[in-house]
C-alpha positions as semicolon CSV with decimal commas, in nm:
position;residue;x (nm);y (nm);z (nm)
1;M;8,126;5,826;13,280
2;K;8,054;6,004;13,582
3;T;7,694;6,167;13,602
4;R;7,638;6,481;13,753
5;K;7,374;6,608;13,991
6;K;7,075;6,703;13,789
7;R;6,883;7,050;13,864
8;S;6,607;6,990;14,110
9;E;6,270;6,974;13,962
10;H;6,079;6,830;14,251
11;P;5,803;7,043;14,461
12;I;5,878;7,221;14,762
13;M;5,789;6,951;14,973
14;Q;5,989;6,679;14,815
15;A;6,301;6,879;14,785
16;A;6,332;6,970;15,112
17;A;6,206;6,652;15,324
18;S;6,534;6,458;15,301
19;G;6,735;6,772;15,420
20;L;7,085;6,543;15,500
21;L;7,130;6,542;15,093
22;L;6,935;6,808;14,948
23;V;7,070;7,132;15,189
24;G;7,108;7,410;14,922
25;L;6,968;7,200;14,616
26;A;6,636;7,438;14,550
27;A;6,891;7,690;14,467
28;N;6,964;7,500;14,158
29;V;6,630;7,558;14,061
30;H;6,688;7,812;13,755
31;A;6,461;7,764;13,487
32;G;6,461;8,114;13,577
33;A;6,313;8,460;13,522
34;I;6,592;8,556;13,304
35;A;6,594;8,269;13,053
36;D;6,229;8,277;13,067
37;L;6,181;8,636;12,940
38;T;6,470;8,680;12,737
39;G;6,548;8,327;12,571
40;Y;6,935;8,363;12,741
41;D;7,064;8,139;12,989
42;A;7,394;8,194;13,117
43;N;7,446;7,870;13,209
44;E;7,412;7,728;12,873
45;T;7,715;7,907;12,769
46;S;8,008;7,710;12,632
47;L;8,249;7,859;12,921
48;L;8,014;7,744;13,230
49;K;7,858;7,469;13,090
50;N;8,190;7,282;12,967
51;N;8,336;7,325;13,297
52;G;8,030;7,224;13,518
53;V;7,991;7,539;13,647
54;T;7,628;7,690;13,747
55;V;7,531;8,044;13,848
56;G;7,206;8,196;13,942
57;G;7,018;8,311;14,257
58;W;6,665;8,451;14,389
59;A;6,508;8,737;14,533
60;N;6,266;8,690;14,814
61;A;6,049;8,981;14,936
62;G;5,717;9,004;15,177
63;I;5,496;9,195;15,417
64;T;5,364;9,118;15,723
65;Y;5,054;9,269;15,949
66;N;5,031;9,215;16,295
67;A;4,709;9,219;16,438
68;A;4,813;9,313;16,775
69;G;5,021;9,599;16,665
70;S;5,411;9,638;16,783
71;D;5,545;9,865;17,005
72;N;5,895;9,841;16,874
73;G;5,818;9,750;16,488
74;F;5,897;9,351;16,559
75;N;5,637;9,083;16,534
76;G;5,759;8,904;16,864
77;P;5,990;8,616;16,851
78;V;5,889;8,551;16,492
79;T;6,155;8,585;16,267
80;F;6,257;8,619;15,890
81;G;5,944;8,804;15,814
82;D;5,981;9,006;16,168
83;R;5,894;9,361;16,091
84;H;5,525;9,466;16,129
85;S;5,343;9,665;15,836
86;E;5,663;9,672;15,659
87;V;5,803;9,580;15,288
88;Q;6,099;9,381;15,353
89;L;6,368;9,250;15,118
90;N;6,437;8,931;15,279
91;Q;6,683;8,779;15,082
92;L;6,834;8,884;14,734
93;N;7,117;8,559;14,730
94;L;7,343;8,524;14,408
95;F;7,551;8,200;14,409
96;I;7,805;8,012;14,185
97;Q;7,853;7,656;14,205
98;R;8,052;7,356;14,077
99;A;7,865;7,034;14,173
100;V;8,033;6,695;14,203
101;A;7,996;6,378;14,048
102;T;7,720;6,160;14,267
103;E;7,848;5,833;14,117
104;G;8,155;5,695;13,896
105;S;8,507;5,586;13,932
106;G;8,700;5,903;13,944
107;W;8,733;6,189;14,148
108;D;8,571;6,506;14,119
109;F;8,590;6,834;14,247
110;G;8,365;7,140;14,291
111;G;8,199;7,387;14,556
112;R;7,967;7,638;14,597
113;F;7,966;8,027;14,698
114;D;7,646;8,209;14,822
115;V;7,633;8,577;14,913
116;M;7,314;8,718;15,065
117;F;7,190;9,068;15,091
118;G;6,854;9,151;15,289
119;S;6,697;9,143;15,625
120;D;6,743;8,771;15,650
121;S;7,108;8,802;15,633
122;F;7,098;8,885;16,021
123;Y;7,038;8,531;16,072
124;T;7,301;8,373;15,862
125;Q;7,593;8,527;16,036
126;S;7,839;8,382;16,272
127;Y;7,658;8,423;16,596
128;G;7,966;8,297;16,799
129;A;8,177;8,592;16,678
130;Q;8,238;8,902;16,885
131;A;8,125;9,242;16,818
132;G;8,336;9,392;16,529
133;H;8,414;9,051;16,386
134;W;8,431;9,071;15,997
135;D;8,112;8,844;15,954
136;L;7,929;9,095;16,125
137;N;8,058;9,376;15,980
138;L;8,044;9,349;15,601
139;L;7,854;9,650;15,558
140;G;8,017;9,856;15,833
141;H;7,724;9,803;16,090
142;G;7,953;9,538;16,319
143;N;7,678;9,431;16,585
144;D;7,413;9,715;16,560
145;K;7,075;9,535;16,529
146;S;6,901;9,874;16,451
147;R;7,033;9,800;16,075
148;F;6,777;9,589;15,932
149;Y;6,948;9,551;15,611
150;D;7,325;9,372;15,606
151;L;7,532;9,105;15,413
152;A;7,605;8,756;15,494
153;L;7,834;8,470;15,311
154;P;7,608;8,166;15,465
155;Q;7,777;7,949;15,245
156;A;8,129;7,914;15,105
157;Y;8,282;7,537;15,063
158;A;8,490;7,296;14,851
159;E;8,317;6,978;14,752
160;I;8,487;6,635;14,666
161;Y;8,359;6,327;14,513
162;A;8,581;6,033;14,651
163;P;8,518;5,672;14,450
164;I;8,513;5,511;14,760
165;G;8,251;5,225;14,802
166;N;7,929;5,356;14,652
167;G;8,088;5,706;14,627
168;L;8,151;5,958;14,915
169;N;8,093;6,350;14,901
170;I;8,265;6,531;15,113
171;K;8,220;6,943;15,190
172;V;8,484;7,129;15,345
173;G;8,388;7,472;15,461
174;H;8,069;7,683;15,571
175;F;7,718;7,530;15,456
176;Y;7,365;7,509;15,557
177;T;7,279;7,240;15,815
178;P;7,154;6,927;15,702
179;I;6,949;6,879;16,038
180;G;6,562;6,951;16,049
181;Y;6,287;7,029;15,784
182;E;6,265;7,372;15,706
183;T;6,593;7,558;15,587
184;V;6,707;7,918;15,537
185;P;6,701;7,954;15,136
186;A;6,325;8,102;15,067
187;P;6,258;7,863;14,766
188;D;6,318;7,568;14,955
189;N;5,970;7,668;15,227
190;F;5,636;7,622;15,170
191;F;5,547;7,923;15,432
192;Y;5,674;8,240;15,435
193;T;5,733;8,250;15,825
194;H;5,894;7,953;16,007
195;A;5,847;7,699;16,251
196;Y;5,989;7,781;16,627
197;T;6,186;7,464;16,583
198;M;6,402;7,603;16,286
199;Q;6,422;7,965;16,444
200;F;6,492;7,868;16,747
201;G;6,581;7,489;16,816
202;E;6,858;7,428;16,558
203;P;7,141;7,553;16,371
204;F;7,169;7,737;16,041
205;T;7,481;7,710;15,926
206;H;7,788;7,515;15,994
207;T;8,128;7,495;15,960
208;G;8,391;7,205;15,933
209;V;8,368;6,903;15,720
210;L;8,099;6,691;15,634
211;L;8,053;6,373;15,486
212;N;7,732;6,209;15,329
213;Y;7,753;5,857;15,210
214;T;7,492;5,667;15,028
215;V;7,445;5,278;15,170
216;D;7,188;5,162;14,915
217;A;6,906;5,245;14,772
218;N;6,707;5,291;15,091
219;W;6,987;5,414;15,357
220;A;7,225;5,717;15,342
221;I;7,472;5,846;15,658
222;T;7,626;6,148;15,700
223;G;7,863;6,256;15,979
224;G;8,123;6,540;16,023
225;A;8,326;6,777;16,269
226;L;8,196;7,113;16,348
227;T;8,396;7,459;16,488
228;G;8,402;7,794;16,524
229;S;8,133;7,909;16,755
230;Q;8,030;7,967;17,139
231;T;7,797;7,640;17,110
232;G;8,066;7,421;16,927
233;G;7,921;7,426;16,573
234;W;7,622;7,619;16,545
235;D;7,624;7,909;16,313
236;G;8,052;7,922;16,355
237;S;8,300;8,132;16,156
238;F;8,627;8,037;15,987
239;D;8,854;8,209;16,254
240;K;8,705;8,217;16,577
241;Q;8,683;7,992;16,866
242;L;8,821;7,711;16,639
243;G;8,900;7,517;16,949
244;N;8,496;7,474;16,999
245;W;8,480;7,136;16,855
246;G;8,124;6,962;16,774
247;G;8,040;6,658;16,558
248;L;7,712;6,598;16,331
249;L;7,579;6,255;16,310
250;G;7,268;6,132;16,065
251;A;7,080;5,875;15,885
252;T;6,810;5,879;15,642
253;W;6,544;5,593;15,537
254;T;6,378;5,619;15,206
255;S;6,116;5,378;15,103
256;N;6,150;5,165;14,809
257;S;5,870;5,395;14,640
258;K;6,028;5,711;14,720
259;A;5,687;5,822;14,913
260;T;5,774;5,776;15,293
261;S;6,110;5,877;15,436
262;F;6,234;5,908;15,792
263;N;6,580;6,128;15,882
264;L;6,741;6,143;16,228
265;A;7,035;6,401;16,321
266;G;7,168;6,558;16,543
267;T;7,486;6,763;16,684
268;F;7,671;6,737;17,012
269;S;7,985;6,931;17,156
270;E;8,174;7,049;17,436
271;T;8,283;7,435;17,438
272;S;8,638;7,381;17,602
273;E;8,728;7,712;17,456
274;T;8,455;7,931;17,625
275;N;8,290;7,794;17,913
276;S;8,326;7,426;17,882
277;A;7,945;7,368;17,835
278;A;7,803;7,080;17,659
279;W;7,563;7,135;17,394
280;A;7,353;6,845;17,225
281;M;7,025;6,841;17,015
282;Y;6,861;6,590;16,744
283;S;6,596;6,600;16,489
284;A;6,351;6,355;16,359
285;V;6,191;6,423;16,033
286;F;5,922;6,166;15,897
287;K;5,776;6,236;15,549
288;H;5,499;6,050;15,372
289;N;5,277;6,107;15,064
290;I;4,949;5,998;15,184
291;T;4,830;6,032;14,810
292;D;4,995;6,189;14,499
293;K;4,858;6,539;14,596
294;T;4,860;6,511;14,992
295;H;5,206;6,539;15,154
296;L;5,271;6,467;15,541
297;V;5,550;6,587;15,729
298;L;5,581;6,528;16,119
299;Q;5,916;6,672;16,307
300;H;6,028;6,643;16,674
301;D;6,358;6,849;16,771
302;H;6,499;6,816;17,140
303;G;6,800;7,028;17,243
304;F;7,008;7,032;17,566
305;A;7,283;7,285;17,712
306;N;7,406;7,271;18,079
307;R;7,490;7,553;18,263
308;A;7,328;7,783;17,991
309;A;7,063;7,928;18,209
310;A;7,065;8,266;18,344
311;D;7,073;8,126;18,668
312;G;7,389;7,895;18,573
313;S;7,154;7,574;18,566
314;D;7,097;7,347;18,252
315;A;6,831;7,432;17,970
316;E;6,632;7,252;17,733
317;W;6,399;7,271;17,466
318;Y;6,166;7,076;17,264
319;G;5,891;7,051;17,046
320;V;5,663;6,879;16,782
321;N;5,576;7,023;16,435
322;T;5,383;6,931;16,148
323;H;5,311;7,043;15,789
324;L;4,998;6,912;15,554
325;V;5,015;6,996;15,204
326;Y;4,749;6,936;14,963
327;D;4,809;7,012;14,564
328;L;4,520;7,185;14,440
329;T;4,649;7,224;14,066
330;D;4,954;7,183;13,951
331;T;5,061;7,555;14,011
332;L;4,863;7,570;14,358
333;S;4,900;7,422;14,691
334;A;4,706;7,487;15,029
335;G;4,892;7,408;15,345
336;V;4,860;7,378;15,744
337;R;5,146;7,375;15,981
338;G;5,074;7,312;16,351
339;E;5,331;7,365;16,615
340;W;5,422;7,293;16,987
341;F;5,758;7,424;17,109
342;R;5,866;7,443;17,478
343;D;6,159;7,664;17,569
344;Q;6,240;7,547;17,926
345;K;6,440;7,822;18,069
346;G;6,378;8,071;17,836
347;V;6,732;8,066;17,713
348;R;6,651;8,010;17,309
349;V;6,335;8,203;17,212
350;F;6,411;8,560;17,206
351;S;6,174;8,862;17,146
352;P;6,236;9,071;16,996
353;A;6,462;8,857;16,766
354;R;6,723;9,084;16,739
355;T;6,778;9,184;17,114
356;A;7,019;8,982;17,329
357;G;6,877;8,809;17,635
358;G;6,579;8,559;17,669
359;L;6,227;8,543;17,812
360;V;6,110;8,325;18,115
361;G;6,061;7,970;18,034
362;S;5,731;7,937;17,842
363;S;5,551;7,697;17,553
364;Y;5,475;7,824;17,240
365;Y;5,221;7,757;17,005
366;A;5,164;7,838;16,621
367;V;4,899;7,756;16,348
368;T;4,984;7,894;16,025
369;T;4,762;7,842;15,694
370;G;4,854;7,943;15,346
371;L;4,849;7,906;14,990
372;N;5,168;7,853;14,780
373;W;5,082;7,938;14,419
374;K;5,369;7,919;14,119
375;P;5,232;8,066;13,820
376;K;5,562;8,061;13,685
377;T;5,849;7,816;13,723
378;W;6,064;8,094;13,870
379;L;5,768;8,273;14,079
380;S;5,610;8,192;14,362
381;V;5,360;8,378;14,588
382;R;5,276;8,241;14,903
383;P;5,006;8,432;15,128
384;N;4,988;8,304;15,523
385;I;4,765;8,338;15,812
386;R;4,916;8,235;16,155
387;Y;4,828;8,256;16,500
388;D;5,062;8,225;16,804
389;V;5,032;8,219;17,155
390;A;5,238;8,179;17,466
391;D;5,181;8,032;17,809
392;G;5,456;8,137;18,028
393;S;5,542;8,489;17,888
394;R;5,387;8,765;17,723
395;P;5,642;8,819;17,405
396;F;5,404;8,896;17,131
397;G;5,296;9,274;17,000
398;N;5,250;9,504;17,284
399;A;5,349;9,240;17,535
400;K;5,059;9,064;17,474
401;Q;5,048;8,677;17,500
402;D;4,911;8,592;17,144
403;Q;4,929;8,752;16,798
404;F;4,766;8,702;16,453
405;L;4,998;8,770;16,187
406;F;4,902;8,839;15,791
407;S;5,172;8,797;15,538
408;T;5,239;8,741;15,181
409;D;5,588;8,723;14,974
410;F;5,695;8,608;14,667
411;S;6,041;8,463;14,545
412;V;6,199;8,514;14,189
413;T;6,433;8,276;14,080
414;F;6,706;8,394;13,805
């Protein structure tokens, strides 16, 4: 008898830490608002339940105050919660999924499709596509970055379980990256804002084929072939630059107690269809539950792209960030995130995030502290205070070298 994937009931820190195998999983948390408030759960109907199909989604909205002010409405290079003193509907995400088996002797077939509306949709479109491409033009905006709300299709993939060895999972299509710690779906993250490593040092999505294999109780590995973008696998599309192939490799080790894990994953590519440049990056994520209530995450990213700087020279970026979270109660946690990120040639960090062109080489330092309150299983509220400073450029509000951000948001799953 095949066992299907269980709906995730883990806290945010547990769900996001082993990124290789849990991409998109928090979207399966739908002891949602509709079921709780009305008593009706579409996923319990015979049509969906008998076919192993799940539907769901979430809404995420927030507001950010920039103490430095803003001369153009943006919060410098802080993406996602990127508008100053303006309520944002960041994500209205709906999905349909058939999760495949995770073990057993028979083949199983499924897949997932997500559609996202909101101000975050911009960050999940195909960066490598040309102006007018359908993925940049779903609402008729083209590459008009002055339009803050748009539509995106961040995930659309088929999934196969093959009874090979301990079981091989295969994804084919467009899917969120398994690289790094933080991820695009709002319910998966502790903080409203994101670390520089996630915003600028890593891909958001991939197009291609991804294989996951559980070696034993401690080890899991992943690998894949990626295409469809100017960087050979970062945020690519289905139908452009398909000659730019790249690869993805990674491994996750988890302790017997499940209290500690280490994930190392990265991408590499040569963009032969565009400029024959080589791109490579890796991310190392260490997670440890110091106590039952105290959770630590350490992350290091390092990336390289040859001939990517404005003067034609090679570019490099790297950084370290850490999350420390303490569970005050079953529904309330406090956390702090600290980060140093170095964009050596100014090719990765943009300000404002929606305009083309980079900054001068600079190091960026950020400290974020906040609360994560879940009064209901389907409702979370995340007040944050964040301080950013740059030592080589002036990218923040009104061309300052530093800024304070005060933000809060809420997410509802349904």
